[in-house]
Backbone as a printed PyTorch tensor [residue, N CA C, xyz], in Angstrom:
tensor([[[-140.1670,   70.9210,  156.1410],
         [-141.5180,   71.3200,  155.8360],
         [-141.7880,   71.2210,  154.3380]],

        [[-142.8640,   70.7540,  154.0100],
         [-143.2350,   70.5010,  152.5760],
         [-144.6880,   70.9300,  152.3830]],

        [[-144.9350,   71.9100,  151.6090],
         [-146.2440,   72.5730,  151.3860],
         [-147.2740,   71.5980,  150.8190]],

        [[-146.8310,   70.5780,  150.1120],
         [-147.8630,   69.6450,  149.4910],
         [-147.9710,   68.3190,  150.2780]],

        [[-147.3800,   68.2610,  151.3950],
         [-147.4620,   67.0590,  152.2000],
         [-148.1820,   67.2700,  153.4990]],

        [[-149.2050,   66.4910,  153.7560],
         [-149.9250,   66.5450,  155.0080],
         [-149.8190,   65.1530,  155.6770]],

        [[-149.2530,   65.1580,  156.9010],
         [-149.1390,   63.9230,  157.7010],
         [-150.0460,   64.0530,  158.9020]],

        [[-150.8680,   63.0360,  159.0300],
         [-151.6790,   62.9220,  160.2760],
         [-151.1510,   61.8070,  161.0850]],

        [[-150.7800,   62.1270,  162.3480],
         [-150.2230,   61.1200,  163.2510],
         [-151.3280,   60.7140,  164.2990]],

        [[-151.5840,   59.4770,  164.3580],
         [-152.5200,   58.9380,  165.2900],
         [-151.7320,   58.1120,  166.3240]],

        [[-151.7530,   58.4830,  167.5800],
         [-151.0560,   57.7410,  168.6700],
         [-152.0890,   56.9460,  169.4310]],

        [[-151.5890,   55.8040,  169.9400],
         [-152.4190,   54.8690,  170.7210],
         [-153.7610,   54.6290,  170.0060]],

        [[-153.6150,   54.2680,  168.7750],
         [-154.8490,   54.0880,  167.9030],
         [-155.2610,   52.6730,  167.7170]],

        [[-154.4010,   51.6970,  168.1590],
         [-154.7450,   50.3110,  167.8880],
         [-155.8890,   49.8670,  168.9350]],

        [[-156.6850,   49.0880,  168.4200],
         [-157.8030,   48.4980,  169.2490],
         [-157.2000,   47.3480,  170.1050]],

        [[-157.9290,   47.0670,  171.1370],
         [-157.4870,   45.9690,  172.0610],
         [-157.1650,   44.6730,  171.2830]],

        [[-158.0260,   44.2800,  170.3400],
         [-157.8470,   43.0610,  169.6360],
         [-156.5700,   43.1690,  168.7420]],

        [[-156.2760,   44.3520,  168.2340],
         [-155.0430,   44.5550,  167.4360],
         [-153.8100,   44.4750,  168.2830]],

        [[-153.8500,   45.0470,  169.5030],
         [-152.7180,   44.9400,  170.4050],
         [-152.4730,   43.4770,  170.8010]],

        [[-153.5680,   42.6860,  171.0200],
         [-153.3760,   41.3180,  171.3220],
         [-152.7250,   40.5590,  170.1480]],

        [[-153.1340,   40.8510,  168.9750],
         [-152.5480,   40.1750,  167.7930],
         [-151.1000,   40.5600,  167.6150]],

        [[-150.7730,   41.8670,  167.8600],
         [-149.3610,   42.2780,  167.8020],
         [-148.5090,   41.5720,  168.8320]],

        [[-149.0230,   41.5090,  170.0390],
         [-148.2890,   40.7960,  171.1230],
         [-148.0510,   39.3440,  170.7340]],

        [[-148.8720,   38.7580,  169.9790],
         [-148.7590,   37.2800,  169.5790],
         [-148.1410,   37.1290,  168.2600]],

        [[-147.4930,   38.1650,  167.7890],
         [-146.7300,   38.0620,  166.5290],
         [-147.4820,   38.1660,  165.1810]],

        [[-148.6650,   38.6460,  165.3080],
         [-149.5860,   38.7200,  164.1500],
         [-149.6550,   40.1270,  163.4950]],

        [[-148.4910,   40.7270,  163.4110],
         [-148.3870,   42.0960,  162.8820],
         [-149.0170,   42.1580,  161.4890]],

        [[-148.6270,   41.2300,  160.6340],
         [-149.1260,   41.3230,  159.2330],
         [-150.6820,   41.2740,  159.1770]],

        [[-151.2510,   40.4630,  160.1000],
         [-152.7730,   40.4290,  160.1450],
         [-153.3130,   41.7760,  160.4680]],

        [[-152.6970,   42.4770,  161.4620],
         [-153.1500,   43.8360,  161.7980],
         [-152.9590,   44.7780,  160.6440]],

        [[-151.7950,   44.7450,  160.0040],
         [-151.5300,   45.6590,  158.8860],
         [-152.5890,   45.3800,  157.7610]],

        [[-152.7930,   44.1270,  157.4650],
         [-153.7050,   43.7680,  156.3730],
         [-155.1570,   44.2320,  156.6580]],

        [[-155.5240,   44.0880,  157.9020],
         [-156.9400,   44.4910,  158.3480],
         [-156.9800,   46.0410,  158.2600]],

        [[-156.0020,   46.7620,  158.6680],
         [-155.9470,   48.2000,  158.6380],
         [-155.9960,   48.6590,  157.1470]],

        [[-155.2310,   47.9810,  156.3060],
         [-155.1620,   48.3500,  154.8810],
         [-156.5530,   48.1460,  154.2400]],

        [[-157.2140,   47.0860,  154.5760],
         [-158.5360,   46.8030,  154.0210],
         [-159.5210,   47.9010,  154.4890]],

        [[-159.4220,   48.3000,  155.7470],
         [-160.2740,   49.3800,  156.2530],
         [-159.9820,   50.7510,  155.5100]],

        [[-158.6940,   51.0280,  155.3500],
         [-158.3490,   52.2760,  154.7200],
         [-158.7850,   52.2690,  153.2420]],

        [[-158.7400,   51.1570,  152.5590],
         [-159.2190,   51.0830,  151.2050],
         [-160.7320,   51.3510,  151.1330]],

        [[-161.4330,   50.7800,  152.1520],
         [-162.8470,   50.9100,  152.1860],
         [-163.2870,   52.3990,  152.5430]],

        [[-162.4620,   53.0570,  153.2610],
         [-162.7410,   54.4260,  153.7020],
         [-162.0530,   55.5170,  152.8690]],

        [[-161.3930,   55.0540,  151.8130],
         [-160.5280,   55.9410,  150.9850],
         [-161.3250,   57.2340,  150.5420]],

        [[-162.5040,   57.0820,  150.0130],
         [-163.2740,   58.2410,  149.5860],
         [-163.6000,   59.2960,  150.7450]],

        [[-163.9250,   58.7420,  151.8700],
         [-164.3040,   59.5330,  153.0050],
         [-163.0290,   60.3110,  153.5430]],

        [[-161.9070,   59.6080,  153.5190],
         [-160.6090,   60.2420,  153.9310],
         [-160.2560,   61.4500,  153.0580]],

        [[-160.3290,   61.1660,  151.6740],
         [-160.0160,   62.2050,  150.7720],
         [-161.0050,   63.3740,  150.8710]],

        [[-162.2510,   63.0670,  150.9670],
         [-163.2670,   64.0990,  151.0390],
         [-162.9750,   65.0170,  152.2770]],

        [[-162.7090,   64.4150,  153.4220],
         [-162.4400,   65.1830,  154.5850],
         [-161.1690,   66.0680,  154.4360]],

        [[-160.1140,   65.5190,  153.9420],
         [-158.9260,   66.2670,  153.8020],
         [-159.0400,   67.3930,  152.7510]],

        [[-159.7140,   67.0170,  151.6390],
         [-159.9290,   68.1190,  150.6060],
         [-160.7930,   69.2040,  151.1050]],

        [[-161.8190,   68.8420,  151.9000],
         [-162.7540,   69.8340,  152.4880],
         [-162.0610,   70.7460,  153.4010]],

        [[-161.1270,   70.2200,  154.2200],
         [-160.3850,   71.0280,  155.1880],
         [-159.2880,   71.8740,  154.5960]],

        [[-158.5940,   71.2450,  153.6520],
         [-157.4730,   71.9130,  153.0880],
         [-157.7670,   72.8220,  151.9010]],

        [[-158.9240,   72.5130,  151.2290],
         [-159.2610,   73.2830,  150.0380],
         [-158.4660,   72.8740,  148.8740]],

        [[-157.7060,   71.7610,  148.9400],
         [-156.8840,   71.2690,  147.8850],
         [-157.1640,   69.7830,  147.5730]],

        [[-156.9770,   69.4540,  146.3480],
         [-157.2150,   68.0400,  145.9480],
         [-156.0400,   67.1730,  146.4850]],

        [[-156.4150,   65.9530,  146.7910],
         [-155.3940,   64.9480,  147.2320],
         [-154.9490,   64.2460,  145.9920]],

        [[-153.6180,   64.2870,  145.7050],
         [-153.0270,   63.5710,  144.5980],
         [-152.7200,   62.1190,  144.8830]],

        [[-152.3820,   61.8740,  146.1400],
         [-151.9730,   60.5740,  146.5130],
         [-152.0820,   60.4160,  148.0590]],

        [[-152.3540,   59.1580,  148.4080],
         [-152.4950,   58.8630,  149.9110],
         [-151.9370,   57.4930,  150.2450]],

        [[-151.3210,   57.4410,  151.3650],
         [-150.7290,   56.2100,  151.8940],
         [-150.8400,   56.2100,  153.3840]],

        [[-150.9770,   55.0330,  153.9580],
         [-151.0680,   54.8750,  155.4210],
         [-150.0620,   53.8950,  155.8650]],

        [[-149.5180,   54.1200,  157.0460],
         [-148.5020,   53.2240,  157.5750],
         [-148.8300,   53.0080,  159.0730]],

        [[-148.8250,   51.7030,  159.4520],
         [-149.0440,   51.3340,  160.8420],
         [-147.7140,   50.9200,  161.4830]],

        [[-147.3960,   51.5950,  162.5160],
         [-146.0520,   51.3330,  163.2220],
         [-146.4020,   50.8410,  164.6330]],

        [[-145.7570,   49.7990,  165.0740],
         [-146.0910,   49.2280,  166.3700],
         [-145.2200,   49.6660,  167.4880]],

        [[-144.0310,   50.2040,  167.1930],
         [-143.1420,   50.6540,  168.2670],
         [-142.3860,   51.8320,  167.8480]],

        [[-142.8160,   53.0340,  168.1860],
         [-143.9400,   53.3690,  169.0810],
         [-145.2400,   53.1180,  168.3230]],

        [[-146.3020,   52.9270,  169.1020],
         [-147.6630,   52.6910,  168.5260],
         [-148.1870,   53.9540,  167.9160]],

        [[-148.1150,   54.0070,  166.5910],
         [-148.5290,   55.1950,  165.8130],
         [-149.0270,   54.7660,  164.4280]],

        [[-149.9680,   55.4390,  163.9360],
         [-150.4700,   55.2560,  162.5820],
         [-150.2540,   56.5940,  161.8200]],

        [[-149.6460,   56.5670,  160.6890],
         [-149.3850,   57.8010,  159.9010],
         [-150.3260,   57.7160,  158.6570]],

        [[-151.1100,   58.7570,  158.5050],
         [-151.8940,   58.9230,  157.2730],
         [-151.2410,   60.0080,  156.4870]],

        [[-150.7710,   59.7360,  155.3420],
         [-149.9600,   60.6890,  154.5820],
         [-150.7170,   61.0320,  153.3120]],

        [[-150.8600,   62.3290,  153.1380],
         [-151.6000,   62.8400,  151.9990],
         [-150.7380,   63.7430,  151.1920]],

        [[-150.5820,   63.6130,  149.9250],
         [-149.8140,   64.4430,  149.0330],
         [-150.8710,   65.3260,  148.2820]],

        [[-150.7840,   66.6140,  148.5580],
         [-151.7670,   67.5730,  147.9840],
         [-151.3170,   68.2290,  146.7150]],

        [[-152.3490,   68.6910,  145.9370],
         [-152.0110,   69.4170,  144.6940],
         [-151.2030,   70.6800,  145.1630]],

        [[-150.3550,   71.2100,  144.3170],
         [-149.5860,   72.3880,  144.6770],
         [-150.5800,   73.5950,  144.7900]],

        [[-150.3650,   74.3730,  145.7950],
         [-151.2170,   75.5600,  146.0960],
         [-151.3150,   76.4570,  144.8720]],

        [[-150.2810,   76.5520,  144.0970],
         [-150.2570,   77.4530,  142.9510],
         [-151.2470,   76.9420,  141.8560]],

        [[-151.5680,   75.6260,  141.8910],
         [-152.5160,   75.0670,  140.8840],
         [-153.9660,   75.2380,  141.2500]],

        [[-154.3060,   75.6170,  142.4370],
         [-155.7030,   75.6890,  142.9090],
         [-156.5310,   76.7310,  142.1380]],

        [[-155.9840,   78.0010,  141.9610],
         [-156.8250,   78.9620,  141.2440],
         [-157.2110,   78.4590,  139.8140]],

        [[-156.2040,   77.8880,  139.1500],
         [-156.4650,   77.4070,  137.7950],
         [-157.5160,   76.3240,  137.7680]],

        [[-157.3650,   75.3260,  138.7340],
         [-158.3290,   74.2120,  138.8410],
         [-159.7600,   74.7370,  139.1030]],

        [[-159.7970,   75.7260,  140.0520],
         [-161.1660,   76.2760,  140.3330],
         [-161.7140,   76.9740,  139.1530]],

        [[-160.9770,   77.7060,  138.3610],
         [-161.3990,   78.4100,  137.2070],
         [-161.8660,   77.3750,  136.1780]],

        [[-161.1300,   76.3290,  135.9640],
         [-161.5190,   75.2770,  135.0180],
         [-162.7520,   74.5820,  135.3980]],

        [[-162.9340,   74.2190,  136.7330],
         [-164.0890,   73.5770,  137.2110],
         [-165.3800,   74.4500,  137.0760]],

        [[-165.1920,   75.7490,  137.2910],
         [-166.2830,   76.6450,  137.1440],
         [-166.7650,   76.7390,  135.7030]],

        [[-165.8010,   76.7730,  134.7570],
         [-166.1130,   76.7690,  133.3380],
         [-166.7510,   75.4520,  132.9670]],

        [[-166.3760,   74.3610,  133.4970],
         [-166.9910,   73.1030,  133.2020],
         [-168.3760,   73.0260,  133.7770]],

        [[-168.5730,   73.5310,  134.9260],
         [-169.8860,   73.5660,  135.5620],
         [-170.9080,   74.4160,  134.8240]],

        [[-170.3580,   75.4870,  134.2250],
         [-171.2850,   76.4260,  133.4190],
         [-171.4800,   75.9720,  132.0560]],

        [[-170.7530,   74.9770,  131.6180],
         [-170.8750,   74.4820,  130.2640],
         [-169.9310,   75.1730,  129.2950]],

        [[-169.2110,   76.0670,  129.6850],
         [-168.2770,   76.8710,  128.8160],
         [-167.1590,   75.9480,  128.2920]],

        [[-166.8240,   74.9090,  129.1070],
         [-165.6700,   74.0070,  128.7930],
         [-166.2430,   72.5630,  129.0090]],

        [[-165.9410,   71.7560,  128.0670],
         [-166.3980,   70.3210,  128.1420],
         [-165.6230,   69.6510,  129.2360]],

        [[-166.3280,   68.8430,  130.0600],
         [-165.6480,   68.0190,  131.0800],
         [-164.7690,   66.9540,  130.3810]],

        [[-163.5940,   66.8140,  130.8370],
         [-162.7970,   65.7100,  130.2720],
         [-163.3770,   64.3070,  130.5330]],

        [[-163.1410,   63.3850,  129.7120],
         [-163.6430,   62.0580,  129.8860],
         [-163.0210,   61.5030,  131.1470]],

        [[-163.8780,   60.9020,  131.9780],
         [-163.3440,   60.3430,  133.2520],
         [-163.0920,   61.3350,  134.3050]],

        [[-163.3190,   62.6080,  133.9620],
         [-163.0790,   63.6860,  134.9770],
         [-161.6270,   64.0330,  135.1430]],

        [[-160.7000,   63.5330,  134.2260],
         [-159.2610,   63.8140,  134.3820],
         [-158.9450,   64.7700,  133.2940]],

        [[-158.3890,   65.9270,  133.6140],
         [-157.9930,   66.8900,  132.6320],
         [-156.8710,   66.2730,  131.7330]],

        [[-156.9140,   66.6480,  130.4920],
         [-155.8600,   66.1820,  129.5060],
         [-155.0930,   67.4000,  129.0170]],

        [[-153.8310,   67.4340,  129.1750],
         [-153.0090,   68.5690,  128.6910],
         [-153.2780,   69.7920,  129.5040]],

        [[-153.1420,   70.9740,  128.9750],
         [-153.2910,   72.1890,  129.6480],
         [-154.6620,   72.8710,  129.4230]],

        [[-155.6910,   72.1120,  129.6570],
         [-157.0350,   72.6590,  129.4550],
         [-157.4250,   73.6330,  130.5880]]])
């Protein structure tokens, strides 16, 4: 068990066309198509996980496995101990008490 790791397992998730491609040896085509889709949906995936977990996603990766047929969506979350500090910093930024960092990324221990 890892408090900062969230794994979503999707079983029987391949479309009929993907199964056909896999059966005909086109696994790389299926993986590339899935990767393109996941890149396009990256923002929505992060928004959903952050909304449900209440924690920011630090990193995300997806893996398609054909036997058994499963897709793993793996999210690495900010440590729970960092959430109160982040929320306090964001509130100070929102109120104008603290300048927002350039690019929205905190520098040092602000």
